[in-house]
N, C-alpha and C positions, 0 to 999 in steps of 0.2 A: 281427287280433284286438285286443280292447279292452285298455286299460292295466291291468296286473296279471294278465292271462291267461297261463297256462302252456301250456295246450292249448285246443282249442275247447270242452272240457267241464270243465276244471279251472282255477280261478284262485286267487290268493293268499287272498282273503277266505274261499273255501270251505275251504282248508287250515287257516286260522286257526280257523274254526268247528269243524272236526273236532278240532283240537288242544285247544280249550276243552272239548269234550265228553269227551275222554279224560282231561284234567286233572280235570274235575269228578267223573267217575266214580271216579277214583283218590282224590280227596278224601273222597268219601262212604265208600269202602271203608276208608280210614285212620281216619276218625272212628268208624265202627262197630266197628272192631277195637280202638281205644283205649277205647271204651265198655265193652268186655268185661274191663277190668282190675279192676273191682269187681263183685261179685255173681255171678261165673261161676267155674267151672261151677255151674249150679244144682243144688242137692242136694234130693232129694225128702223128706229127713228120715227115711228108712226104712233099716234095715240092708241093705246090699248092693243098695240101690235104684239106678236108673239116674241118671247125672249128665249133664246137658245142657250142652254147650259153646255151643250157638247158632251162628249164622253171622255173621261169620267166626269161626274158631276162636280160643280164648283166646290172646293174644299171649305171647311170652316175657317172663319177669320183667325188670323194669327197676328200677334203684336210684335213689331220689330223695333228695337231701340237703336236710334241713330247715334253717331259719334258726338253730336252736339247735345245729347240728352233728350231730344224729342222722341216721341213714340208715334209710329204710324201703324195703321191697321190694314192688312191685306188678306183677302179683298175687303174693301170698305163699302158696305151697302149705302152709306150716307154720302159718299163722295159724289159731287156733282160733275156732270160731263161738261165739256167745253160748249160755250154758247155759240149758236149759229142762227142766221136769218136766211132761211131758204124754204122752198116748197117743191114737192115732187112734180116732175113734168108730166107724169101719168099717175093713175090711181093704183097701179099694181105695186105690191111690196118689192122694194129693191130698185124702184125707178130712180134715175139720177135726180139730184137736187139742183134747182135753179136758184141762184142767189137773189135775195130780195134786198132792195136798197143799194148801198155802195157795195159792189161785188168784191172789192179788195178787203173789206172789213166784215163780209158776211160770214166768214168762217166755214165755207163749204169748198169742196173740190180741193185744188192745190193750196187753198187758203185755210184748210182745217187746222185746228190746233188742239192740244190736250191741256187740261187744267192741272198744270204742274204746280209745285209749291211756290208761293209768292215770296221767296227768300233767295238771296244770292247763293250761288254755288261757292263752296268754301274750299280752301287748301287744307292740307293736313295740319298746318300750323294754326288754322282758324281764321285766316284772312280771306277777304274777298278774292275769288279766283280770277275773275275777268275785270280788268281795270284799264283806264287809259294810260298812255305812256307818261303823261304829266304826273301820274301817281307812282307808277313803277319806273322810277328814274334809273334803275339798274338794268333796264331792258332797252333795246333799240333796234333799228333796222340794219340788217347786214349791209356791209359796204358794197357788195356786188349786186344788191337789189335796188330797185327804184323806191325812193322815199316818196310816198304819195302826198305828204303834207304840203299844202299849198296848191295842189293840182285841181283843176276844175272837174266836177262830176257831170258827165253827159248822159242824159236819159235816152230812151229808145227813139224819141223824136228829134235827136241830135241837137237839143237845146240844153243849155247849162242849168243844172238843178241847184248847184251850190259849189262849195270848195271844201276839200278835205282839211279839217282842222287838227285831227289827232287820230291815233290808232289805238285800239283796245286789244290788249294782249292777254292770253291765257297763261298765267304764270306757272301752272302745273304742267301743261302740255308744251310750253315754250313755242307758241305759235299765235299769230294774229287772228282774232275772231271777227272784229268789226272795224270799219272806218267810221269816224265821226265826221258828219257832213254839216258844215255851217250853211244855213239857208239864207238867201238874200232878204227874205221877209223877217229875219230874226230867228234866234233859237237854232237848235241843231238836232239832227236825228242820226240814228245808227244805221249803217249799211253792212249787212253780213258779207264777209270777205269773199265767200263763194259765189256771190252774185255780182262781183266786180271784176273787171278786166283792167288791170293797171298797166298803163303805157306811159311813155315819157311825156306825151302831150296831154294826158288826162286820164280819167277813170271812166270807162265805158260801162253802162248798166243797161242791159237789154230788158230787164223785167218791168221797169216803170217808165212812164213819161215824166218829163221834168217837173210838171206841176203837181204830180201825184206824191212827190217826196214830202210835201207839207203835211200829209195825213198819216205818215208813218207813226205807229204807236210810240209814245214817249216813255222814257224811264222815270221812275219816281225819284231816283237819286241821280245827280249829275255825274257821279263817278262810280256807280255800281249798277248792275243789271240783275234782276231776279230770274229764276228759271221760267216763271210764267211770262215775264216780259220778253225773254228770248223766244218763247213759243210764238207770241203774238207778232213780234217784229219779223221773224223769219216767215211766218204764214202770210204776212202782208206782201212781201216780195214774191213768195210762191204764188199767191193769187194773181199777181201781175203778169206772170208768164202766160196766163190764159185769159184774164179779164181786163188787162190794161187797155186794150182796144177791142171794139166789137169784131174786127176782122180775125183776131186770134181764135175766136170760137168757131170760125167757119172752116170747111175743108180746105186743105192746101191746094187741091187740084179742082 
């Protein structure tokens, strides 16, 4: 027999190959199982509707200790889903949800949001990660870019919704996340930077009409934003891309 042969039909290389196949199959199973810690079991959104565990089944809950000392459970059976106000357009499972009440705040379609932690995202040093420039004095707008502070914010109806009063910077990623918009009725709201088109003559926002800025969800702290508040604010503008006007829900042709 050749070197490494165990019998005439089995050798060490063959056993190593089989062992690799078994290991790789186990790795795939493990990764699929860990992937079910978030988003499962799937809920159809109907009372007494079927819940889908998928394959493999949802693993047992595991406790994770965060850098700030808090502990989270994943999956967490007691964790509440995001609130929404909607009803299915048909009786069959999986039918689209039609918003009830204010469609921008209904939490359905492009306005859906997840119930994230109601605490600010933090830097490695333990400071609030996203803050306005009036707090992060060591940050600023690049000289080659347009500084939007003082520019009017124009809604989809081409009417002025307010004026940019400040920018909120992500100190970890070194990029702007929000524009702070001062409203003519008083107070201010945040505008996610990805919904804004900054030009020399103003900031264009296609997602909302000018009067809809007044109902943007507010932050609890004037110079901080929590993960949950980020979800709700972004969802409001996302809902506007479909529900800001009745015409947006109709076919384009």
